[in-house]
N, C-alpha and C positions, 0 to 999 in steps of 0.2 A: 280750402285755401289753395289756389292754383298758381299764385305768383311765385317767382324764384325766392327761395328762402335765403336772402342775404341783404345786407344793408349797402345800397349802392353809394351812399355818401361816405362810407368808411374808406379811409386812406392809409391806415397804418399797416395793413397786411395785403397789399395788392399782389396778385399772383401772376407771374408772367411765364409763358411757355419757354423752355430751353431745350436745346438739342439733347438727344440721348448720349450720356457719357460713356466712353469706352475705356477700358483698362489697358493702356498701351496697345490699342487696336486689337485686344483679345476679347472678343465678345463671347459670353458664355453660350453654350449650345442649348437652345430651348427645345429642340426637337428630340433630343436624346438625353433626358435628365439623368443625373447620376443616382446611383443607389445610395440611399441614406444609411449612415451608421446609427443614427438616432432619430427616429420619428418622434418628435418631442411632445406634441400636443394633439390629442385626438378630439376630445369634446370638453374643452376647458371653459371656465367662466371668466369673462372679461368685464371689467367695470372701469369707466373713466368719468371724471367729474370736473367741470369748470363752472364757477359761479361766484356768489358772494358769501357762501356758507363755508364753515370748516369742512375740508374735503375728507379727512380721515374717517369720521363717523359714517358718512354717506358711503364711502368705499367699503368699509367693513360690513355695513348692513347689506349692501349689494352682494358682497361675496357670500354672506350667509344664505341669501336667497338663491344663489347660484351653486351652492356647494354640491348639489346633486349632479352637477356637470363634471365634477372632478374634485378629488380630495386627497391627493398624495403629497401636495406641497402648495404653498400659498405665499403671496408677497404683495407689497405695496410700495409705491414710489410717489413722493410729493415734491413740489417746488416751494422752497422757502428762501427768501432773501437772495434770489438769483442762483440758488444751488439746488440740486436734486438730492433728496434724502431717501434712503432705501432701507427696507426691513423685509426679510423673507426667511422662511423656515420650512422644513419638511413637516408633513402631517396636516392636521386639521386647522381650521380658522381659529379655534380656541387657542392653539399654540401661538399663533401670531398675536392674538389679543394679549396673551400673557407677556410676550416679548415687548409689545408696545407699552404695556404698563411698567415693565421693569426697565426697559431701555427704549426711549423714543427712536424714531427712524434715524438711521445713521447715514451719513453721506458716503458715497464711494471713495475709494482711496485717493482718487485724483483731487478731490476737494473736501477732505475730511475735516469739517468744521462743526463745532457744537451748535445745536439748534437754539435759536433765539426764542425764548418762550413768549416774548412780547409780540411776535408776529404769528399769523396763522396761515396755514396752507389752504388756498381756495382752488387748487388744481392738483389733480393726481390721477394715477392709474393703479389698478390692482388686478390680481389674477389668482384663480384657484385651478390647479393643474391636475390633469390625468395623463400620465405618460404611457405611450405604447412601447417605447424602448428607452433605455437609459435609466439610471438610478434616480429614485425620488429623494433628492437631497437638497441642501440649501443652495449649492452652486448651480444646480440645474433649474431651480425654481425661478419663476418670473417675478418681477420685471428683470430684463437684461439691459445692461448699459454698454455704451461705447467706450473707447479707450480714454476719452477725456472726462467721462462721467457727466457730461452735459446732456446726453440723449438717453432716454429710457423708453423701452417698448414692452408691451404685452402682446402675445400672439397666440392665436389658435389656428392650427393648420399644419401643413408640411411644405417646406421649401425643398423642392425636388432637385434643383441644381445646386444644392447646398455645398457639395464637396468642391466643385469647380470654382464657385464664388469664394469660398473660404481660402482656397489655395492662392487665388489672385490677391486677396486682401492680406494674407500672411506675407506674401512677397512685397507688398506695399507697406509693411511694418505693423499691421494690426495684430494685437495680442488677444487671444480668446481664452476665456476662463472656464467655460462650461462644455458639456458634451452635446448640447442641443443644436438643432438646426436653426432655432429661432434667433439665437444670438447673432447670427449672420446679418439680420435685418438692422440691428443697432449699428453695427460697423459699416454696413453698406450705406446707410443714411449718413453716417459720419463722413464717409469718403466723399459723398456728393456735396455735403454741407460745407466742407472745406473751412471749418472753423468760423463760419458765419459769412463767408464771402458770397455764398449763394443763399437765396431765400429758402427758409427752412421747409416750407410746404413744397416748393419745387424740388428740394432734395429728396423728400419722401416720394414724390411722384416719380422722379428719375430712378430711384432705387427700386421701386416696385416694377418699373418697366423692365428691369433686368432679371426679375424673379420669375421662375417657373414653379408652379405649385398652387397651394391654396393658403388663404390667410383671412383672418379677422384680426385687425390690428389697431392698437391705440398707441399713440406716440406723444411724448412731451419733450420739450427742450428747455434747459435752464435759461437760455438766451431769449426764449420766447414764452414768458410765463403767462401771457394773455391769450394763448391759443392751445387748443387740444386738437390733434389731427387723428382721424380714424379712416380706415380703408377696409374694403371687403373684396374678396374673390373666393367663392366657393365655401365660405364659412360665415354663418349668420352674424349680422351686426346691425343694431338699430340705434337711433339717437333719440333720446327723450328730450322734448322741448318744453322747458319750464319757464317760470318768470325770471328772466335774466340768469338762467342757468341751463346747462345741458348735461345729460347723462348718457354716455355711450355704454352699451352693454350687448352681450351676446344673447341675451334673453330678456323678454319683457318683465320677468319676475323681479329684476333688479331696478326697474324703472317705475313700476306701478304705484309704489308708495309716494312718489314725488309728482308724477304727472301722467295723464292718460294720452297726451299728445306725442306722437312718435313719427319719425321719418325712417322708412326702410331703405337701407343701402342696397343697391344692386351690385353685381360683379363689376370690378374695375372702376369703382367709384370711390372718391375721397371726400370726406366731410371735414370741414374746418370750423370749429366752434370756438367762440370767444366773445369778448366784450362788444365786438362789432356785429354780432349775430352769428348766423349759421349759413354757410354756403357749401354747396356740393359741386364737385368738379370731376371730370374724367381724368385719367392718368395723363392725358395730353393737354390738360388745363382748360378744357371747354366747360363753361358754366352749365349746370344742369338744373332745370326747374323741377322741384320735388313737391309732392303734396303731403301736408301734415294729416296723418290718419289717427284714428282713435283705437287704442288697444282694448280688447274685450274683457280681459281678465280683471278681477278686483283683488284688493289686498286680502279680503276674507277668503277668497278661493285658494290662496297660497299659504294660508295659516293652518295649523294642525286642528284647530277647533275642538280641542278636548280629546282627540285620539292620541294614542301612544306613538303611532307612526303614520306617515303619509300613505304608505301602502294600505294599511287597514282602513284609513279614511276613504281612500279612493275605491276600495272594494265595496264599502258600504254606500258610497255615492252612486253606485251603478244604476239603481232603479231610477233616480232622478235624472241622471245623465242620459239614460236611454229614452226617457220621456222627452228630453230636450232634443235628442237626435231625431226622434220621430215627429216632434211638434211641427205642424205646418206641412208635413210631407205625406201623412196618411189622411186623406180626405174621405172619411167614412160615409159622409152624407152623399157625396157625388161618386163614391166608390172609385176613386182615382189616386194614383201615386203622383205627387207633384214634386219634382226635383228641379228647382229653378236653375241650379248650376249646370244642368245639362240641356237647357232649352235651346241655346244657340247651336248645339251640334245634334239636335234630336233627329233631323233628317238623315244625317250621316250614320247615326247609331242604328237606325232601322235597317240599314244596308249591311251592317257588320256581319261578317261570316266567321270570324275567329277572334278570340279574346286571349290576351296574355296578361297575367297578373304577376307583378313583381314586387319584392320587398325583402326585408332582412329580419331574421329572428322571429319575434312574435308576429310582426306584420306579414311575414311569409306564411305563417300558420293560418292567419286570417285569409290570405290569398288562396291557400289550399282549400279552405271551406268555400271561398268564392268560386273556385273551379267547379266544385260539385254543384253549387247553386245555379251557375250559368248553364251548365249542361242539363241539369235536372228540371229547372223551372223555365229558363228562356230558350232551351234547346239550341244553344250556340256552343260549338266546340271551344273548349277553354283549356288552358294549361297554366301552371304556375312555375315561375323561375326565380331562383335566388338572384337578386340584383347583382351581386358580386360576380356571378358566373355569366349572367346575360350580357353584361357590358363588354365582356371579352370574347364572346362566342360567335361574333359576326352573325347575329340572328337573322333568319330569313323572315322578312316582313312583306307579306303579300298584300295585294289590294284588299280593302275592306277589313283590315286588321286594326283592332283597338288594343292599346296597352294601358292597363290600370296600375298606377304606382300607388302603393299603400305605405303610409308612413305617419306615425304620430306627429313627429316634429315637422315634417315637410322639408327637412334639411339633411336627411340621411345621405351620406356622400355616394355610396354605391348605387342607391336607388336613383338619385339625381343623375348620376353619370349614365346609368342604363336608360333612363328616360330620354336623355339627350341623344343617345345612340339610336334608339328606335325612332325618335322624332326625325332625325336626319334621313332615315330610311323610308319616311312617309307614313308612319303609323299615326292614327288618331290617338292622342294621349289624354288620359283622364287621371285625376288625382283624387285619392281618398285620404285626406289629411286632417289634422286637428288644429294646427296653428295657422291662423288667418295671416295672410301676407307672406307666408313662407316661400322658399324658393320653388318647391314643387307646385305649390298652389299658383304661383305666378308663371311658371313655364309650361304647364299643361294647357291643352286646348280648352278643357272644361273640367268640372269635378264637383265633388260633394264634401262639404265640411262635416266633421263629426259633432262639433258643438258640445264637447264634454268638459270644457274648461281645462285649466292647466293640470297636467299630470306630472307631479313632482317625484313620486316614487320611481326608482330606477326600473324596477320590474313592472312592466306595463300590465294594467288590469282593466280599468274602465275604457281605455282607448281600444283595447282588443275587442271587447263585447260590442262597442260602438262600430268598429270596423266591420264586424260580421253583420250587424244590423244594416249598415249602409249598403253593403254588398247584396244583402237580401232585398233591400229596396230597389237597387239598380236592376237586379235580376227580374223582379216583378215588373218594373217599369218597361224593360225590354221584352219580357215574356208576353205582356198584354199586347204589345205591338206586333207580335208574331203569332204564337199558337195558343196562348193562355186564354181560357174562357173567362168571361166576366164573373161567373159564379166562383171559379177557383181563385181568382184575384180577390174577390170579396172575402172569401174564407181566410186566405193568408193575411189580409189586412186586419181582420178581426183578431186573428191569433197574434199578430205582431203587436197590436195595441195592448194586448194583455200581458206581454212579456215583462214589462217593468214590475208589475205586481207579483208575477211569479218569481222574479229574481229576489224580491223582498222575502218571499216565503223561504227560499233556499238559504238566505242569510240568517234566518232564525236558528239554523243548526250550527252556528259558529261555536258554541260551547261544546257541543258533542264532537265537532271536528277537532277542537283544541285537545280534548281528552285522547282522541285517537293519535294525534300528533305526539303527545307526551308519552304514549306507550310505544311509539315506533321510531322516534327521532334518532335513537342511537344506532339504528341500522344504517350502514353506509352504502347500501345498494338497493334501489327500488326499480320496479318495472311498472309502466303505465301502458295498458292495452285497450284498444278500441277498434271498432270496424266502421266503415262507411264514414258518415259525417263526424263520428266521434274518434276516428283515427287522428285527425289533426289536433283534437283536444288531448289525446294521449301525449302527443308531441309537446303541446303547450304545457300540460301538467308537469311533465318531466323537466322542461326548461325552467319553469318557475321554481321547482324544488332545487335544481342545480344553482340557479342564479343567486338565491338569497340564503340557502341553508348549507350550501357546499356539499350536499349529499349527491353522490353519483346516481343518476337516474337515466333510464332509457324509455323512450316512447316508441311503440311498435304497433303495426296492425296485428290484432290478436292472433290471426291465423299463422303469422310468421314466427310465433313463439316456439313452435315445435321444430322449426327449421334451424335450430341452433341455440337461441337464448334460453330455452328450457333447461339447458345444462347449468345455468346460474342459480336455479331455484334451490333453496335450502331451507331448513327449519326456521320458521319465523320471519323469513324475508317478506317485506311488504310488497304486495302486487295489487295495483289499483286497476280495476276493470270498469270501463264505461259500458254498463250493461242495461241500457234503456230499452224499452219495447220497440223493436224494429224488425225488419225482415230477417235479420241474422241473429235474433235473440237466442234461439236454441243453440246456434253455433257458439255463441259467447258462453252459454252455460257449460258447454262441453269443454271449452278452454279453462273455465274456472275449476272444473273438476280435475283437470290435468294438473293444475298448480296445487290444488288442495291435496291431491294424492302424494305430492312431494313435500308437503309440510309448509308451504308458503302461507302467509297471512293474507287473506282476501279482504280488500276494501272495495266495496262495490258502490257505484253510482247508478241508481236504478229509478224506474218510474214509480211514482206514488201509487200504491194499491197493488204492487207486485208482491204477493205473499210467498211465492216459491223461491225467490232469490235468497231469503233469509235462511233457507236450508243449506245453502252452499257457502255463504260469505260469513266471515267473522264480524265484519262491520258493514252496515248498509246506510248510505245517505240517499235520501229520496229527493227527486225533483218533481214538480207538477207535470202532468201530461201536456204535450204540445206536439205539433207536427214535426216529423223527423228532421226536416231541413232547418228548423229553428232550435233544435235541442242543444247545439253547441253553446248557445248563449247562456243556457242554464247549467249544463254539465261542467263548464269551466269554473263556475263560481266556487263550488266546494273544493276544487283543486287549488284555486288561488288561496283559499283559507287554510287548506292543509299545508301548503308551502309556507305561508306566513307563520302559522302556529309552530311548525317544526323549526323554523329559523329562530323564533323567539325562545323556544325550549333549548336550543343549542347556544343561545347567547350571542347570536349574530347581529350585526348592525343591518337591520332590514332595509332601511332606506338608502344605505350607502354600502352595498356589497363590495367585497374586495375585487379589485381589478376591473370593475365595471363602472360605467357612467351612463347617463341617460340617453344622450344623443350622439351617435357616431358620425361626426361631421368630416372625418377624413377616412380614406380607404385603409 
């Protein structure tokens, strides 16, 4: 569907361009943004609905599917009888549902009227919040309204020039009720709207032209109950296109139950959905032709399917997910690696002399393994950078440099900004992402999708093993075009094809791992130690334990233990060793004995058939034998399960760990 998505015969909501508004000739400074006192929303969930059905159930259902994006406060706003009615509260969506049962949505003070049960709301917006700063309370929860109570907004992102805009608006008589930067948007739109003297869509466009920062935004106005306005800059937002209905959301999970047809908004684009159809515009009011695309995830993929937690489900999905990642890419008959996403840049890739991998958190750990893979297999100098550091370091990008951005969501703010920085400096940019149509996927020159399906659990598991697998495929793809022999390529391809079955074997030890976790979960300090390819797995194992069980853990190269951290070892302290068969195996055994002599409890991840390790370790978890560069895909699985079972034993909310959310879409 390539034609513009709008109804040219519609006359009720014609949009005309107007000049940028100034506040008494005082333009806000967009080049030197103010320091925020409250970065209100990092990776929140946004849902908006307009159609013929009751809005509240659809909005609540959407929030539930997005709760992994934020869960410290929640709210909903709907239009009824020409008025906006609002309900919000701190805590989980279940709290909001209880409030809605006890007290239906209340109108803001400016038009506090009882709800007429004879009418239904067919338009509304909702939000589940994760705050980086500021209290998680009812006042700071979204939606936010303007002074009149006629305009309501939900927002994901950061308004960087918040302070200067707020000061100007206060001087013009606006009264603010929250500590958030997001509330500025409602008042700014109100200022441009002028009580209805200016077209509402134009008011939104004008307000956003004054804003410096990032936003995924949905707006409704009591005077305009037939349109829902959405806009995006730096924070993901998509529009589901149904039968006479539209659903705006920050994630496809909120849309998939209603339609598979979506429109992806790009930065600085505004969508206007309503009875006259859907149209997309620039901030300067130019009409944009958009293509309706199909989302790949299904409702079944975002359901628990009998598992207690999404994290456990996703850990056990890894064998099938890895088969999907490898499908069509390992041509064992022709003995070739086929990566269609790299075809257009294949000639440039052959000339690459340096690779930089960048990501955040778990994706950075995958990138570190990628560094080893590219140098070991493809013989290309490689380095891994934290995206949050790379974007500010004025990196030196030489000719024939490729930068690989690794991100599950494809929306990670720091990674996206680092990508843009290196792209400006002339780097060839590649993406390794899971979400089709995400910002990184669209802004890179080429890339490879993970194809593991939606990952709902906040702690990444299946995306991590798929990231390693894809990086291994790319290293083999490049290695064969440089120095790798056909025989070596064939060997690795055969070994990669066997990895999913081997992951299944590791998963069979889940009950044993649960028992170890129950014996150790009360210890508040753990060490994870590994060498070579398993050093990044030590980092990842420690991160998983910290993320979901709140146990302090450190991941280290095993040889570094005696350079300070050995002072931490005490009787019974859990120390996890990645002790698979490799060139440094004897060194690892020496490290184990050093910990054993000081009373630490040794939990070893070892290669199946290793009889000697049982002499030194208190607990041994075995993985099948495989080439050393592929061991991280196997060794991380027991550590994922160890973290999961420890968190369950401690009574933690595994899928919604405190202070964390799935995708960090602001800095």
